[in-house]
Structures are given as structure tokens and as C-alpha cells.
C-alpha positions as CSV (number, residue, x, y, z in Angstrom):
1,X,-9.5,5.3,-7.1
2,X,-7.7,8.4,-8.3
3,X,-3.9,8.4,-7.8
4,X,-1.5,11.3,-8.4
5,X,2.1,11.8,-7.5
6,X,4.0,14.9,-6.4
7,X,7.7,15.2,-5.9
8,X,8.6,17.1,-2.7
9,X,12.1,18.5,-3.2
10,X,14.5,17.3,-0.5
11,X,11.8,15.1,1.0
12,X,10.6,12.4,-1.4
13,X,7.5,11.5,-3.4
14,X,4.0,12.1,-2.2
15,X,1.4,9.6,-3.6
16,X,-2.1,11.1,-3.3
17,X,-5.1,8.7,-3.2
18,X,-8.8,9.5,-3.4
19,X,-11.3,6.7,-3.0
20,X,-14.6,6.5,-4.9
21,X,-16.3,7.6,-1.6
22,X,-14.2,10.7,-1.5
23,X,-11.8,9.8,1.3
24,X,-8.3,11.2,0.8
25,X,-4.9,10.0,2.0
26,X,-1.3,10.2,0.9
27,X,1.8,8.1,1.3
28,X,5.1,10.0,1.6
29,X,8.0,7.9,0.5
30,X,11.3,9.5,1.2
31,X,15.0,8.6,1.1
32,X,15.1,7.5,4.7
33,X,13.9,4.1,6.1
34,X,10.5,5.6,7.0
35,X,7.2,6.1,5.2
36,X,4.4,8.4,6.3
37,X,0.7,7.8,5.8
38,X,-1.2,11.0,5.9
39,X,-5.0,10.9,6.4
40,X,-7.1,13.9,5.5
41,X,-10.4,14.8,7.3
42,X,-13.2,17.1,6.2
43,X,-12.2,20.1,8.4
44,X,-9.4,21.3,6.1
45,X,-8.8,19.5,2.8
46,X,-5.1,20.6,2.7
47,X,-4.0,19.7,6.2
48,X,-3.7,16.1,7.3
49,X,-5.9,15.1,10.2
50,X,-3.5,12.3,11.1
51,X,0.1,11.3,10.2
52,X,1.3,7.7,10.8
53,X,5.0,7.2,10.5
54,X,6.2,3.7,9.8
55,X,9.5,1.9,9.4
56,X,9.8,0.2,6.0
57,X,9.2,-3.3,7.5
58,X,6.0,-2.1,9.2
59,X,4.8,-0.6,5.9
60,X,5.5,-3.9,4.2
61,X,3.3,-5.7,6.8
62,X,0.5,-3.2,6.2
63,X,0.8,-3.6,2.5
64,X,0.5,-7.4,2.9
65,X,-2.8,-7.0,4.7
66,X,-4.1,-4.6,2.1
67,X,-3.6,-7.1,-0.8
68,X,-6.7,-8.8,-2.0
69,X,-5.1,-12.1,-1.1
70,X,-1.9,-12.6,0.8
71,X,1.1,-13.9,-1.1
72,X,1.2,-17.1,0.9
73,X,-2.4,-17.9,-0.1
74,X,-1.7,-17.3,-3.8
75,X,1.4,-19.5,-3.7
76,X,-0.5,-22.3,-1.9
77,X,-3.2,-22.0,-4.6
78,X,-0.6,-22.3,-7.4
79,X,1.1,-25.3,-5.7
80,X,-2.3,-27.1,-5.5
81,X,-3.0,-26.3,-9.2
82,X,0.5,-27.6,-10.2
83,X,0.0,-30.7,-8.2
84,X,-3.3,-31.4,-9.9
85,X,-1.8,-30.8,-13.4
86,X,1.2,-33.1,-12.7
87,X,-0.8,-35.8,-10.9
88,X,-0.2,-39.2,-12.5
89,X,2.7,-37.8,-14.6
90,X,5.9,-39.8,-14.3
């Protein structure tokens, strides 16, 4: 994935993403409590086909789903490993 960043004066930072398959989207992170997800189509490569505005907590929830493994699963795995390592230790 190609990732670039652009500062938009007075607005925030625009993070550009381009997948291996050629899909493009951006995340606009501003000073406010909102983030915008901009999805580009094939009609005009410079004009977003869709804009999804999210509150920060909503963006956090989406980010959690996009992780390879949710944090709770990773913590549970570490707890099981730790229990196996300390089993039988006084």
C-alpha cells in the first residue's frame, strides 16, 4: 500500500492511501473531534465519490475492526502464554 500525507492549511492532515489493486481513499484528520473518510471512484480521480464523516469514537471502532486481530484477542493470547510459562512456578 502506498501512503502519502498532505497538510491542508486551516483544515488538518490528509492521509492518502492507494491499495495494490489501485483503490484510492483518504483520511482527513483535523483539529475538531471528527474525521472524514474520502473514497475515490474511477469517474474523476481528483474528486471523492463518497465522504464519510465520523466522530473520533466511531473512527476508533472502525480502526479496531480493521486490525488484523482485535486487541482483546491479542491480550487473551498473551495471558494464555504467560499462564503456560508460569504454570507450576511457586
